[in-house]
N, C-alpha and C positions, 0 to 999 in steps of 0.2 A: 558528382561534383553540381552544386546547385548555378544558375546562372547570375546569382549575388555574389557567390563566393568566388566565381572568375572573373565578374567586373570589379570586384573588390581588387582582386591579384592586379589585374589590366589596371586600375586607377592607381597603384602605389608603383607603377614602373615608371622608367623614366622616358624621354619623349622619344629618344635614338628607340630604344627596345619598343616602343609603343608601335614605332611605324614596321619593325619587324616582325611583329605579331602578326600587324595587319597584312604585311606581304605575304606572310605564311598561310593564313586564313583564305587569302584570294587563294593562293595558289591549290590549299586543297579542295576549295568549291570548284576551281576550273579541273583538275584532275578527277573530280567525283563525275562534273557534268559529261568530262568525255569518256569516263568508264560509261556513263547511262546510254552514249551513241554507238559506242563500239561493242557493248555488251550483249545486244540482241541476237540471238540464236537465228540459225536459217536453218530450216526444215530441209531432210534430205541429204543431209552429210555424211550419214552413216549408209547410207543404200547400198547394197550388196556387201558389206561387211558381215551382219547377221544372216544365217540359214536357219532353217527349220528341217530336223531330220522328218523324212515320209513318216517315220512310224509315231510321231510325237503324238498322236494321240491313241496309241495303241495303250491297252492295260499294263501294268508296271505287276511283275511278276512277286509275288508274295503278298500283294494286297488285294488280291479278289476277294478275301473273304469279308471286308472293310467296305465296301461299296454297296 
């Protein structure tokens, strides 16, 4: 939907519905702004949850010929 199509629909609405649409747009923008502030990642939240085995770098059996 283009801006012109949206504007045309909005222009045809009665004043009461225009007010509701305006309020809805405001609530969407406020929700988006609050999501931006709280959606930041924090480093180190998974610390200690992942471990690497001691033999991680050892060759895999059956793949020696391909290296």
